Phi, psi and omega in degrees: 000138181274146181289333178295319179293321180295317179291325177294317179297319180294318178296317179297319179296316180295322177295319178295320178295318178297317178297318179297316179297318178297319179294321177296320178297316177298320179297315179295324176296319178295319178297315179298319178297318179297314182294319179294322179292323177293320177295317179297316179297319179300312181291325178295316177296320179296318180293317179297316178298318180297316180296316178297320179295322179293319177295319178300314179296320178299310182291324175295321178295314178296321178298318179296316181299314180293319178296313181296324178294322178290321183289313186257341183086002181236092179294328181298326179291323175296318178295323178294319178296316178298319178298318178297320177297319178297319180296313179296317178297318177297319177296317178298315179296320179297317181289330183255018187299322181291315182290324185273324189237306190293310181297313177296324179295314179297319179298316181292317179294321177296320178299317180292314187282327185259008181293132178284144175281166183295327183287329184282347184286000000 
């Protein structure tokens, strides 16, 4: 065996290994970019939904207070009822926070972050 062929083969092998490592790094960057974009989209949708829900709740509460004020003549009593509903709702949400929010959020985030790519299957 000639030493020139062996050194050429070794040089070619090292170049191929470097190319493979570069391709793997690019692949991991693409996977990371995909996962981060999915997480960002998830949080953006959640924030938009939360803001819309808060405006809906605000306007429904004000509508009830004004309606109750017209019917009974005591707007303060309508505001007191709305406040009591908020307190009870807040207490319910606090007691059920793991079941309603934390567990589904952790499950969804784990699904996004730990999802296998098609090539790894």
